[in-house]
N, CA and C of each residue as an Amber inpcrd file, in Angstrom:
protein
   354
  18.1380000   0.4940000 -30.9670000  18.3130000   0.2410000 -29.5650000
  17.1480000   0.8180000 -28.8640000  16.6860000   2.0170000 -29.0730000
  15.5670000   2.7110000 -28.3110000  14.2950000   2.0180000 -28.8700000
  14.1030000   1.4410000 -30.0230000  13.0000000   0.9220000 -30.5340000
  12.3060000  -0.0860000 -29.6000000  13.1060000  -0.7530000 -28.7500000
  12.5170000  -1.8040000 -27.8060000  11.7230000  -1.1430000 -26.8470000
  11.8880000   0.1640000 -26.5100000  11.1510000   0.8040000 -25.4200000
   9.9830000   1.5520000 -25.8520000   9.6570000   1.4640000 -27.2240000
   8.5080000   2.2070000 -27.6550000   7.1370000   1.6900000 -27.0380000
   7.1970000   0.4510000 -26.7950000   5.9500000  -0.3090000 -26.2310000
   5.7880000   0.3390000 -24.7700000   6.8000000   0.5020000 -23.9690000
   6.6710000   1.1410000 -22.7190000   6.2400000   2.5060000 -22.8160000
   6.8470000   3.2710000 -23.7610000   6.3810000   4.7230000 -23.9160000
   4.9410000   4.7960000 -24.2440000   4.5540000   3.9980000 -25.0800000
   3.0450000   4.0930000 -25.5700000   2.1800000   3.6010000 -24.4720000
   2.5260000   2.6440000 -23.6140000   1.8010000   2.2880000 -22.4400000
   1.7510000   3.5180000 -21.4420000   2.6710000   4.1390000 -21.2170000
   2.8040000   5.3170000 -20.2680000   1.9750000   6.3780000 -20.8680000
   1.9320000   6.7560000 -22.0730000   1.2330000   7.7590000 -22.7500000
  -0.3080000   7.4340000 -22.5410000  -0.6750000   6.1680000 -22.9350000
  -2.0280000   5.6440000 -22.7850000  -2.5530000   5.7730000 -21.4740000
  -1.8460000   5.3080000 -20.4200000  -2.2940000   5.4080000 -19.0150000
  -2.5240000   6.7560000 -18.6110000  -1.4900000   7.6580000 -18.9740000
  -1.5960000   9.0490000 -18.5670000  -2.8190000   9.7190000 -19.2510000
  -3.0370000   9.4350000 -20.4950000  -4.2680000   9.9990000 -21.1360000
  -5.6170000   9.3290000 -20.4690000  -5.6360000   8.1970000 -20.1390000
  -6.8010000   7.6510000 -19.5160000  -7.0830000   8.2150000 -18.1540000
  -6.0060000   8.4950000 -17.3740000  -6.2060000   9.0980000 -16.0140000
  -6.5590000  10.6160000 -16.2500000  -6.1100000  11.2660000 -17.1750000
  -6.4890000  12.8060000 -17.3500000  -8.0020000  12.6930000 -17.8200000
  -8.2820000  11.8270000 -18.6270000  -9.6440000  11.8510000 -19.1630000
 -10.6830000  11.4410000 -18.0040000 -10.3410000  10.5140000 -17.2240000
 -11.2400000  10.1590000 -16.0750000 -11.3170000  11.3210000 -15.1730000
 -10.3060000  11.9760000 -14.7920000 -10.2910000  13.0940000 -13.8690000
 -11.1880000  14.3200000 -14.4340000 -10.9750000  14.5110000 -15.7120000
 -11.7040000  15.5210000 -16.4490000 -13.1750000  15.2970000 -16.4420000
 -13.5350000  14.0540000 -16.8130000 -15.0840000  13.6740000 -16.9550000
 -15.5760000  13.6920000 -15.5520000 -14.8590000  13.3180000 -14.5490000
 -15.4040000  13.3460000 -13.1700000 -15.6250000  14.7810000 -12.7850000
 -14.7980000  15.6690000 -13.0750000 -14.9480000  17.0440000 -12.6580000
 -16.0880000  17.7540000 -13.4690000 -16.2590000  17.3310000 -14.6900000
 -17.3110000  17.9650000 -15.5510000 -18.7380000  17.5130000 -15.2420000
 -18.7680000  16.1150000 -14.9770000 -20.1950000  15.5550000 -14.7990000
 -20.4170000  15.1740000 -13.4300000 -19.5470000  15.2860000 -12.3970000
 -19.6100000  14.8540000 -11.1320000 -20.5580000  15.8820000 -10.2630000
 -20.9980000  15.5280000  -9.0920000 -21.7580000  16.3960000  -8.2240000
 -21.0020000  17.5730000  -7.8130000 -21.6410000  18.7140000  -7.8240000
 -20.9730000  19.9070000  -7.5010000 -21.2890000  20.4860000  -6.1650000
 -22.5320000  20.3820000  -5.6800000 -23.0160000  20.9000000  -4.4810000
 -23.2310000  19.8170000  -3.5220000 -22.8000000  19.9870000  -2.2780000
 -23.0080000  18.8790000  -1.2700000 -24.2990000  19.2010000  -0.6330000
 -25.2750000  18.2980000  -0.5980000 -26.5660000  18.5530000   0.0700000
 -26.5420000  17.5080000   1.2610000 -27.5350000  17.6080000   2.1740000
 -27.5870000  16.7790000   3.2550000 -27.9570000  15.2990000   2.8400000
 -28.8420000  15.3120000   1.8450000 -29.3180000  13.9970000   1.2810000
 -28.1820000  13.3660000   0.5320000 -27.2380000  13.9860000  -0.1060000
 -26.1590000  13.2940000  -0.8070000 -25.0880000  12.8970000   0.2060000
 -24.9880000  13.6320000   1.2750000 -24.0680000  13.1380000   2.2550000
 -24.4150000  11.9430000   3.0820000 -25.7730000  11.6730000   3.0750000
 -26.1030000  10.4290000   3.8520000 -25.6110000   9.1160000   3.3310000
 -25.1760000   8.3370000   4.2360000 -24.6220000   6.9080000   3.6630000
 -25.9170000   6.0750000   3.3460000 -25.8480000   5.3030000   2.4570000
 -26.8860000   4.3460000   2.0310000 -26.7110000   3.0990000   2.7850000
 -27.7460000   2.6990000   3.5370000 -27.6600000   1.4680000   4.3380000
 -28.8940000   0.6730000   4.1550000 -29.0010000  -0.0080000   3.0290000
 -30.1010000  -0.8650000   2.6760000 -31.4680000  -0.2210000   2.6850000
 -31.5080000   1.0710000   2.4050000 -32.7750000   1.8260000   2.3250000
 -33.2320000   2.1590000   3.5820000 -32.4800000   1.9180000   4.6850000
 -32.9310000   2.4950000   6.0910000 -32.2680000   3.6750000   6.4730000
 -32.9660000   4.4480000   7.3020000 -32.3720000   5.7450000   7.5640000
 -31.1440000   5.3650000   8.6190000 -29.9890000   6.0190000   8.3510000
 -28.8920000   5.7370000   9.2240000 -29.0560000   6.3110000  10.6720000
 -28.5020000   5.7040000  11.5890000 -28.4730000   6.1280000  12.9310000
 -27.1000000   6.5280000  13.3070000 -26.8510000   7.7980000  13.7990000
 -25.6470000   8.2460000  14.1030000 -24.9580000   8.8500000  12.8930000
 -23.6520000   9.2640000  12.9900000 -22.9150000   9.8850000  11.8540000
 -22.5840000   8.8550000  10.8750000 -22.4740000   9.2980000   9.6820000
 -22.1520000   8.3770000   8.4960000 -20.6650000   8.0140000   8.5800000
 -19.8290000   8.6550000   9.1660000 -18.3990000   8.3970000   9.2610000
 -17.9200000   8.2650000  10.7230000 -16.8920000   7.5810000  10.9220000
 -16.3730000   7.5680000  12.2200000 -14.7820000   7.5920000  12.1460000
 -14.1590000   8.0980000  13.0890000 -12.7190000   8.1510000  13.1010000
 -12.2300000   6.7970000  13.3130000 -11.1350000   6.4510000  12.6140000
 -10.3490000   5.1890000  12.8870000  -9.1650000   5.5830000  13.7440000
  -8.8460000   4.6780000  14.4930000  -7.7410000   4.8440000  15.4320000
  -6.4370000   4.9070000  14.5860000  -5.4810000   5.6820000  14.9430000
  -4.1870000   5.6450000  14.3320000  -3.4350000   4.3780000  14.4240000
  -3.7750000   3.5690000  15.4960000  -3.1630000   2.3130000  15.6880000
  -3.4990000   1.3080000  14.6170000  -4.6430000   1.4040000  14.0240000
  -5.0550000   0.5940000  12.9590000  -4.2150000   0.8220000  11.6530000
  -3.9130000   2.0690000  11.3190000  -3.0560000   2.2490000  10.2850000
  -1.6300000   1.9350000  10.5190000  -1.1690000   2.1530000  11.7340000
   0.1390000   1.7300000  12.0980000   0.3660000   0.1790000  11.9850000
  -0.4570000  -0.5990000  12.3840000  -0.4040000  -2.0340000  12.2730000
  -0.5190000  -2.3970000  10.7580000  -1.3580000  -1.7790000   9.9900000
  -1.4160000  -1.9740000   8.4900000  -0.1000000  -1.6050000   7.8460000
   0.3720000  -0.5410000   8.1550000   1.7160000  -0.0020000   7.6250000
   2.9240000  -1.0570000   7.8930000   2.9470000  -1.4860000   9.2230000
   3.9110000  -2.5000000   9.6060000   3.8270000  -3.7700000   9.0110000
   2.5470000  -4.1930000   8.7820000   2.2550000  -5.4540000   8.0440000
   2.8220000  -5.3670000   6.6960000   2.5070000  -4.3080000   5.9520000
   2.8360000  -4.1670000   4.5880000   4.5060000  -4.0790000   4.5100000
   5.1050000  -3.4070000   5.3940000   6.5110000  -3.1180000   5.4590000
   7.2110000  -4.5420000   5.6100000   6.8310000  -5.2370000   6.6540000
   7.4390000  -6.5270000   6.8310000   7.0850000  -7.5800000   5.7570000
   5.8650000  -7.5150000   5.2840000   5.4680000  -8.4100000   4.2310000
   6.2360000  -8.2090000   2.9320000   6.4460000  -7.0210000   2.6590000
   7.2940000  -6.7250000   1.3340000   8.7150000  -7.0700000   1.5800000
   9.2000000  -6.9500000   2.7040000  10.5830000  -7.1660000   2.9850000
  10.8560000  -8.7010000   2.9950000   9.9350000  -9.5400000   3.3820000
  10.0320000 -10.9240000   3.3840000  10.0050000 -11.4760000   1.9600000
   9.5130000 -10.6130000   1.0070000   9.5650000 -11.0920000  -0.3980000
  10.8810000 -11.2660000  -0.8830000  11.8400000 -10.6040000  -0.3260000
  13.2500000 -10.6020000  -0.7350000  13.9260000 -11.9420000  -0.3450000
  13.3390000 -12.8290000   0.4460000  13.8050000 -14.0470000   0.7330000
  13.7690000 -15.0250000  -0.4290000  12.7660000 -14.9350000  -1.2650000
  12.7390000 -15.9160000  -2.4090000  13.8390000 -15.8060000  -3.3630000
  14.0580000 -14.6100000  -3.8790000  15.2600000 -14.5700000  -4.8720000
  16.5590000 -15.0980000  -4.1220000  16.7290000 -14.7900000  -2.8870000
  17.9740000 -15.0410000  -2.2100000  17.9940000 -16.5940000  -2.1030000
  16.9140000 -17.2280000  -1.8360000  16.8550000 -18.7650000  -1.6600000
  17.1130000 -19.3100000  -3.0320000  16.6770000 -18.6830000  -4.1340000
  16.8360000 -19.3130000  -5.4230000  18.3590000 -19.2890000  -5.8470000
  19.0930000 -18.2350000  -5.4730000  20.5040000 -18.1990000  -5.9040000
  21.3330000 -18.3890000  -4.7100000  20.9310000 -19.0520000  -3.5610000
  21.7360000 -19.2480000  -2.4020000  22.9510000 -19.9740000  -2.6520000
  23.0280000 -21.0070000  -3.5040000  24.2080000 -21.7170000  -3.7530000
  25.3570000 -20.9650000  -4.4390000  24.7810000 -20.1950000  -5.4310000
  25.8390000 -19.2870000  -6.0940000  26.4440000 -18.2010000  -5.2480000
  25.7140000 -17.6840000  -4.2920000  26.1600000 -16.5920000  -3.4710000
  27.1430000 -17.0740000  -2.4230000  26.9940000 -18.3420000  -1.9930000
  27.8490000 -18.8550000  -0.9500000  27.8520000 -18.1970000   0.3970000
  28.9880000 -18.1500000   0.9440000  29.1670000 -17.4730000   2.4530000
  28.6490000 -16.0510000   2.3900000  29.1710000 -15.3870000   1.2690000
  28.7610000 -13.9260000   1.2270000  27.3600000 -13.5720000   1.1340000
  26.5760000 -14.4390000   0.4290000  25.0830000 -14.2550000   0.4560000
  24.4730000 -14.7020000   1.8370000  24.9800000 -15.6390000   2.4140000
  24.5400000 -15.9600000   3.8200000  24.6900000 -14.8760000   4.7450000
  25.9130000 -14.2900000   4.7510000  26.1490000 -13.1830000   5.7220000
  25.2420000 -11.9390000   5.2940000  25.1930000 -11.6300000   4.0510000
  24.3220000 -10.5570000   3.7280000  22.8260000 -10.7620000   4.1120000
  22.4040000 -11.9400000   3.9490000  20.9780000 -12.1900000   4.3960000
  20.8550000 -12.1590000   5.9210000  21.9340000 -12.5560000   6.6990000
  21.8410000 -12.4530000   8.1070000  21.8570000 -11.0900000   8.5760000
  22.5560000 -10.2370000   7.8720000  22.4480000  -8.7210000   8.1900000
  21.1380000  -8.1590000   7.9200000  20.5730000  -8.5250000   6.7700000
  19.2210000  -8.0730000   6.3650000  18.1890000  -8.5960000   7.3840000
  18.3230000  -9.8960000   7.8780000  17.3070000 -10.3550000   8.8980000
  17.5940000  -9.5980000  10.1760000  18.8800000  -9.2410000  10.5580000
  19.1460000  -8.4840000  11.6770000  18.4370000  -7.1310000  11.6710000
  18.5130000  -6.5130000  10.5540000  17.8950000  -5.1140000  10.4440000
  16.4340000  -5.2740000  10.6140000  15.7580000  -6.3160000  10.0030000
  14.3880000  -6.5720000  10.2050000  13.9470000  -6.8630000  11.6770000
  14.8510000  -7.6310000  12.3000000  14.6070000  -7.9380000  13.7400000
  14.7070000  -6.6930000  14.6320000  15.6780000  -5.8780000  14.3040000
  15.7640000  -4.5260000  15.0610000  14.5210000  -3.7350000  14.9030000
  13.9900000  -3.6990000  13.6600000  12.6750000  -2.8780000  13.4320000
  11.4980000  -3.5740000  14.0450000  11.4920000  -4.8750000  14.0420000
  10.4810000  -5.5370000  14.8360000  10.5120000  -5.3740000  16.1740000
  11.5790000  -5.4810000  16.7960000  11.8040000  -5.2650000  18.1840000
  11.3490000  -3.8610000  18.6800000  11.8570000  -2.9070000  17.9190000
  11.4800000  -1.5390000  18.1170000   9.8860000  -1.2530000  18.0380000
   9.2820000  -1.7980000  17.0930000   7.8580000  -1.6620000  17.0270000
   7.1420000  -2.4100000  18.1930000   7.6900000  -3.4990000  18.5380000
   7.1890000  -4.1730000  19.7160000   7.2240000  -3.4250000  21.0190000
   8.4430000  -2.8110000  21.2770000   8.6610000  -2.1560000  22.4410000
   7.8510000  -0.8200000  22.5230000   7.6820000  -0.2710000  21.2950000
   6.6710000   1.0470000  21.3850000   5.3510000   0.6980000  21.5240000
   4.9750000  -0.5910000  21.5350000   3.4710000  -1.0320000  21.6030000
   2.7030000  -0.9690000  20.3090000   3.4250000  -0.9120000  19.1910000
   2.7010000  -0.7000000  17.9740000   1.9310000  -1.9840000  17.5530000
   2.2270000  -3.1890000  18.1250000   1.6400000  -4.4260000  17.7840000
   0.6120000  -4.8750000  18.6500000   0.2790000  -3.9550000  19.7810000
  -0.7940000  -4.4740000  20.7460000  -2.0260000  -3.8220000  20.2410000
  -3.0720000  -4.6420000  20.3460000  -4.4260000  -4.2780000  19.9540000
  -5.2620000  -4.2230000  21.1060000  -5.9790000  -3.0730000  21.3130000
  -6.7730000  -2.9690000  22.4060000  -8.3590000  -3.2090000  22.1500000
């Protein structure tokens, strides 16, 4: 019975080993001291003007997280559509509840101004 799961166990062991080896090699052979020259961003051989990094507004991350959240939740529509006839009225009501929850979250984000870009 457990013989069928050996492939998954081997995969987990191999991926963990590769991750540990990559982190170890990076720590052993990676740069240790930060110098001004190493910290400079490379821009086609030209000397950079201004700081190499800039702060990103939180609104950018908020919109990205909302997009991923709603995009992933919309994925649940496909399996529902495939088995819609088998589920009948119960499946329709459950999906309407799910859409209602999504709609409440969307309206909340809209009212908070999370979807407005300046």
